[in-house]
C-alpha positions in Angstrom: 127.4 77.6 85.4 126.4 78.5 81.8 124.5 81.6 80.8 121.2 79.8 80.9 121.8 78.7 84.5 122.9 82.1 85.5 119.8 83.6 84.0 117.6 81.3 86.0 119.2 82.4 89.3 117.6 85.7 88.7 114.1 84.3 88.1 112.8 85.3 91.5 114.1 88.8 91.1 112.4 89.1 87.7 109.0 88.2 89.1 109.6 90.5 92.1 110.6 93.4 89.8 107.6 92.7 87.5 105.3 93.1 90.5 107.1 96.3 91.5 106.3 97.7 88.0 102.6 96.8 88.3 102.3 98.2 91.9 104.0 101.4 90.8 101.8 101.7 87.7 98.7 101.4 90.0 99.8 104.6 91.8 101.5 106.5 89.0 100.9 107.0 85.3 102.8 104.5 83.2 104.9 107.3 81.8 106.1 108.4 85.3 109.8 108.3 86.0 109.3 105.8 88.8 107.6 103.4 86.4 110.3 103.9 83.8 113.1 103.2 86.2 111.4 100.0 87.3 111.0 99.0 83.7 114.7 99.5 83.0 115.6 97.2 85.9 113.1 94.6 84.7 114.5 94.6 81.1 118.0 94.3 82.5 117.1 91.2 84.5 115.2 89.6 81.6 118.0 90.0 79.0 120.0 86.8 80.0 116.8 84.7 79.7 115.9 86.1 76.3 119.5 85.8 75.0 119.6 82.2 76.1 116.1 81.0 75.1 114.6 83.6 72.7 111.7 84.4 75.1 110.7 84.5 78.7 107.4 82.8 79.6 106.0 83.7 83.0 103.2 81.3 83.9 101.0 80.7 86.9 100.2 77.1 87.7 98.2 76.5 90.8 99.9 78.5 93.6 103.3 78.6 91.9 105.0 80.7 89.2 107.1 79.1 86.5 109.6 80.7 84.2 110.2 78.8 81.0 108.6 75.7 82.6 110.8 75.8 85.7 109.2 76.5 89.1 110.5 79.6 90.7 111.3 79.4 94.4 111.5 82.6 96.4 112.6 83.9 99.9 110.1 84.9 102.5 110.7 88.6 101.9 109.4 88.2 98.4 106.2 86.5 99.5 103.9 89.7 99.6 104.9 90.5 96.0 104.5 86.9 94.7 101.1 86.7 96.5 100.0 90.0 95.1 100.9 89.0 91.5 99.2 85.6 91.7 96.0 87.3 92.8 96.3 89.9 90.0 96.7 87.1 87.5 93.7 85.2 88.8 91.4 88.3 88.9 92.0 88.6 85.2 91.9 84.9 84.3 95.5 85.4 83.2 97.7 82.3 83.1 100.8 83.4 81.2 102.8 86.3 79.7 105.5 85.7 77.1 108.1 88.4 76.6 110.0 88.3 73.3 113.4 89.6 72.4 112.0 92.7 70.7 110.6 94.1 73.9 110.6 97.9 74.2 109.7 100.4 77.0 106.6 101.5 75.0 105.4 97.9 74.8 105.5 97.5 78.6 103.7 100.8 79.0 100.9 99.6 76.7 100.7 96.4 78.6 100.5 98.2 82.0 97.7 100.4 80.8 95.8 97.4 79.4 96.5 95.3 82.5 95.1 97.9 84.9 92.2 98.8 82.7 91.1 95.2 82.1 90.1 94.7 85.7 87.1 97.1 85.2 85.8 95.0 82.3 83.3 92.1 82.7 85.5 90.0 80.4 88.9 90.8 82.0 91.1 88.4 80.1 89.5 89.0 76.7 89.8 92.7 77.2 93.5 92.4 78.1 94.1 90.1 75.1 92.4 92.4 72.7 94.4 95.4 73.9 97.6 93.5 73.4 96.8 92.1 70.0 99.0 94.5 68.1 102.0 94.0 70.3 104.2 91.2 69.0 106.7 91.4 71.9 104.2 90.5 74.7 101.7 87.7 74.4 99.2 86.7 77.1 97.6 83.3 77.7 94.5 82.4 79.6 94.6 80.8 83.1 94.1 77.0 82.8 91.2 75.8 84.9 90.5 72.2 85.9 87.5 70.9 84.0 85.1 68.3 85.3 85.0 65.1 83.2 82.4 65.4 80.5 81.6 69.0 81.4 82.7 72.4 80.3 84.0 75.1 82.6 82.4 74.5 86.0 80.2 77.1 87.7 82.8 78.3 90.2 80.3 79.7 92.7 78.3 76.5 92.6 81.5 74.5 93.3 82.4 76.9 96.2 78.9 76.6 97.8 78.9 72.8 97.4 82.4 72.5 98.9 81.5 74.7 101.8 78.3 72.9 102.7 79.8 69.5 102.2 82.4 70.5 104.8 79.6 71.7 107.2 77.8 68.4 106.7 80.9 66.4 107.3 81.8 68.3 110.5 78.3 67.6 111.8 78.6 63.9 111.1 82.1 63.7 112.8 80.8 65.5 115.9 77.7 63.2 116.0 79.9 60.1 115.8 82.3 61.2 118.5 79.4 62.2 120.8 78.0 58.7 120.3 81.3 57.2 121.2 82.0 55.9 117.7 85.5 55.9 116.0 86.2 58.4 113.3 88.7 58.1 110.5 90.8 61.1 109.4 90.7 59.8 105.8 87.4 61.4 104.7 88.2 64.6 106.7 91.4 64.9 104.8 89.6 64.6 101.4 87.1 67.3 102.5 89.8 69.7 103.6 91.9 69.0 100.5 88.9 70.2 98.4 88.8 73.4 100.4 92.6 73.9 100.0 92.3 73.5 96.2 89.6 76.1 96.1 91.4 78.6 98.3 94.5 78.3 96.1 92.2 79.1 93.0 89.3 81.1 94.4 90.4 82.4 97.8 88.0 85.4 97.9 84.9 83.4 97.0 85.5 80.8 99.7 86.3 83.5 102.3 83.1 85.2 101.3 81.2 82.1 102.4 82.5 82.6 105.9 80.9 86.0 106.1 77.4 84.6 105.8 76.4 84.0 109.5 72.7 83.3 109.5 72.8 79.5 110.0 70.8 77.4 112.5 73.8 75.4 113.8 76.6 77.8 114.8 79.2 75.3 116.0 79.5 73.4 112.7 79.6 76.4 110.5 82.1 78.2 112.8 84.4 75.2 112.6 84.4 75.3 108.8 84.8 79.1 108.8 87.9 78.9 111.1 89.3 76.1 108.9 88.8 78.2 105.7 90.3 81.4 107.2 93.2 79.4 108.7 94.1 77.8 105.4 93.8 81.1 103.5 96.1 82.7 106.1 98.5 79.8 105.8 98.5 80.2 102.1 99.4 83.9 102.5 102.4 83.1 104.7 103.7 80.5 102.2 102.8 77.1 103.6 102.8 74.3 101.0 99.8 72.2 100.1 100.5 69.4 102.5 100.9 71.8 105.4 97.7 73.7 104.4 95.8 70.5 104.5 97.1 69.6 107.9 96.3 73.1 109.2 92.8 72.9 107.7 92.1 69.6 109.6 93.6 71.0 112.8 91.4 74.1 112.5 88.3 72.1 111.6 88.6 70.2 114.9 89.6 73.1 117.2 86.2 73.2 118.9 85.5 69.5 118.8 85.3 69.5 122.7 82.0 71.4 122.5 80.3 68.1 121.8 80.5 67.6 125.6 78.9 71.0 126.4 75.1 70.6 127.0 73.0 72.0 124.1 70.9 74.2 126.5 74.2 76.0 127.4 75.8 76.1 124.0 72.7 77.5 122.3 71.7 79.8 125.2 70.4 83.2 124.0 71.3 85.1 127.2 74.5 85.6 129.1 76.2 82.6 130.8 76.1 82.2 134.6 79.4 81.8 136.3 78.7 78.1 136.6 77.8 77.7 132.9 80.9 79.6 131.9 83.0 77.2 133.9 81.5 74.3 131.9 82.1 76.0 128.6 85.8 76.6 129.5 86.3 72.9 129.8 85.8 72.3 126.1 89.6 72.5 125.3 90.2 69.5 127.7 87.3 67.6 126.2 88.6 68.3 122.7 91.9 66.6 123.5 90.1 63.6 124.8 87.8 63.3 121.8 90.7 63.7 119.3 92.8 61.0 121.0 89.8 58.7 120.6 90.2 58.8 116.8 90.4 55.6 114.9 94.1 56.1 114.3 96.3 58.4 116.3 98.8 60.1 114.0 100.8 63.3 113.7 97.8 65.3 112.5 95.5 64.1 115.3 98.2 65.0 117.9 98.6 68.5 116.3 94.8 68.8 116.4 94.7 67.9 120.1 97.4 70.5 120.9 95.5 73.3 119.1 92.2 72.2 120.7 93.9 72.6 124.0 95.6 75.9 123.3 93.3 77.9 121.0 91.8 80.0 123.9 95.1 80.5 125.9 96.2 83.5 123.8 99.9 84.2 123.0 100.3 85.9 126.4 98.6 83.0 128.2 95.9 85.4 129.5 93.1 83.1 128.3 92.2 79.6 129.4 93.1 76.9 130.4 96.0 78.2 132.5 99.2 76.2 132.0 101.2 75.1 135.0 104.3 76.7 133.5 105.0 79.3 130.8 104.9 78.0 127.2 104.8 79.3 123.6 101.8 78.3 121.7 102.1 75.9 118.8 102.3 77.7 115.4 98.9 76.3 114.3 97.4 77.3 117.6 98.5 80.9 116.9 96.8 80.9 113.6 93.6 79.3 114.9 93.5 81.6 117.9 93.4 84.5 115.4 90.8 83.1 113.0 88.6 81.8 115.8 88.6 85.3 117.4 87.6 86.9 114.1 84.8 84.5 113.2 83.6 84.4 116.8 83.2 88.2 117.0 81.5 88.5 113.6 79.0 85.7 114.3 75.6 86.0 115.7 75.7 83.1 118.2 78.9 83.3 120.2 78.3 83.1 123.9 75.2 85.4 123.4 77.3 88.3 122.2 75.9 90.7 119.6 77.8 90.2 116.3 80.3 92.9 115.3 80.6 94.3 111.8 83.8 92.9 110.2 85.8 96.2 110.2 85.0 96.7 113.9 86.2 93.2 114.8 89.5 93.9 113.0 89.9 97.1 114.9 89.4 95.3 118.2 91.8 92.6 117.3 94.4 95.2 116.4 94.4 96.2 120.0 95.2 92.6 121.0 98.0 92.2 118.4 101.3 91.9 120.2 99.8 90.6 123.4 96.9 88.1 122.9 97.4 87.7 119.2 100.6 87.2 117.2 101.4 90.6 115.5 103.0 89.2 112.4 100.2 86.8 111.7 97.6 89.5 112.3 99.4 91.8 109.7 99.1 89.0 107.1 95.4 88.4 108.2 94.5 92.1 107.7 96.2 92.2 104.3 94.1 89.1 103.4 90.8 90.4 104.7 91.3 94.1 103.8 90.4 97.1 105.8 86.8 96.4 104.9 86.3 92.6 104.9 83.9 90.8 102.7 80.3 91.3 103.9 80.9 94.8 105.3 78.0 97.1 104.6 79.3 100.5 103.3 78.0 103.9 102.2 79.8 105.4 99.2 80.3 109.1 98.5 77.9 108.6 95.5 75.2 107.8 98.0 75.1 104.2 96.9 74.9 101.5 99.5 76.6 98.2 99.1 78.3 95.1 100.5 82.1 94.6 100.2 82.3 91.8 97.7 86.0 91.3 97.3 89.0 92.8 99.0 91.2 95.2 97.2 94.5 93.8 96.0 96.4 97.0 95.5 94.5 99.4 97.9 93.2 97.7 101.0 90.7 100.6 101.5 89.4 100.2 97.9 87.6 96.8 97.6 85.0 95.7 95.1 81.5 96.5 96.3 78.2 94.9 95.4 75.8 97.9 95.2 72.3 97.0 96.4 70.8 100.5 96.8 71.5 103.2 94.2 72.2 106.9 94.7 68.4 107.7 94.6 67.9 105.3 97.6 66.2 102.8 95.4 66.7 99.0 95.9 68.1 97.8 92.6 69.3 94.6 91.0 72.8 94.3 92.5 75.9 95.3 90.5 79.6 95.3 91.3 81.8 98.4 91.3 85.6 98.5 91.9 86.6 101.3 94.2 90.1 101.3 92.6 88.6 102.6 89.3 89.6 106.2 88.3 88.1 108.7 85.9 89.8 110.5 83.1 91.2 113.0 85.6 92.9 110.1 87.5 90.5 110.7 90.5 88.7 107.8 92.1 85.2 107.3 90.9 83.8 106.1 94.3 85.0 106.2 97.9 83.7 104.6 101.1 82.3 107.3 103.4 81.3 105.0 106.3 80.5 101.5 107.4 77.0 100.4 108.6 75.5 97.5 110.4 73.6 95.1 108.1 71.6 93.7 111.0 70.2 97.1 111.8 68.9 97.4 108.3 67.7 93.8 108.2 70.0 93.0 105.2 70.6 89.3 104.8 74.1 88.7 103.5 73.2 85.3 102.1 70.7 86.9 99.7 73.5 88.7 98.0 76.8 86.8 98.6 75.4 83.4 97.7 
């Protein structure tokens, strides 16, 4: 093994250590001893690369990191740091960082200050690039986006909305065909889910934000898409590859397909179910298996979909329904869908006539089930993804401003980005985004959440703001 090959063995450690530096700099001043120690370790790991090739180019392509054009594979214990760093890159529109052989401690300190400060700018990448213009040893490159043929940069929010509602429309069409006894092909479903997977890998928070808008007329279709999105996003967080994410997305999309057999007057009932009606609803896992096995072509994905349809209400401790004849462990996809189905169900307005819960309250209730009904490891990844205050949560700030959580915090789960809709003088204003991780000149946080509130109580329509 030559020096170049030896250097690449440490690639995963270099990225992991680079993330440690950034995490530490978020908490401490870049001149702190903890940051300095982390920088020394980072420089020591980089030296073999720089000696062998003259520079180290760290680049984000899709969901993977590359060093000098070679994809870096990493063990599961590094996943949280790799995931954190990829999100930090995307938030800034940052695609690459090139480190040269003249790298000094002071250069890294300047980069860290610029990197952290840039997130509070409206033009994040441009601000970062300008701050680094005088540093020859570190050069930053913009994140490469896929452009539509004949067009410039696409309107990301427009693409997200179109993708979401296309998925809802497709789900409605599939359920209608199955109810009419027609055959359904997985091919189009796969294309629909693949488009959602692509967006989750690039714009996770925007697509998750769509799932927080609950005021739709047809709950079942939107719920199916929401569960698919949340499941794929969670799968991405735990390191599933693109092929597995697509399969998981399809499985999740069809988890409630058995509800096509539940009479509409029961499914859309505005009051509590009678015991007889509840017995009918509890049959939908069986009916889901039957519907999925009537697909045009039975393959591995349709079988996994049937398994998850059957298991998604059982819970990990088998305290749910249907009751199995003998003990079993839920399929891995079933564990994911059980969790995301629970969350979207509790936070939606038409779930067996229950009153919708605020997102943070739903997570608190789910925490009590973690370790029994819900898989505790998956739940931990889920809360890290959603944040302590999930997107759509209405919050009161210590500045007396009222706003909706707009994007989860990447470094501090309790410090998300908030879309302010009412200012400190209790006046409704044109909404503006504030980052609760922002600090003033005395290193004190500018804003902090005081309490959460119920948007339904104040007649606040999330769609008016989050769309």
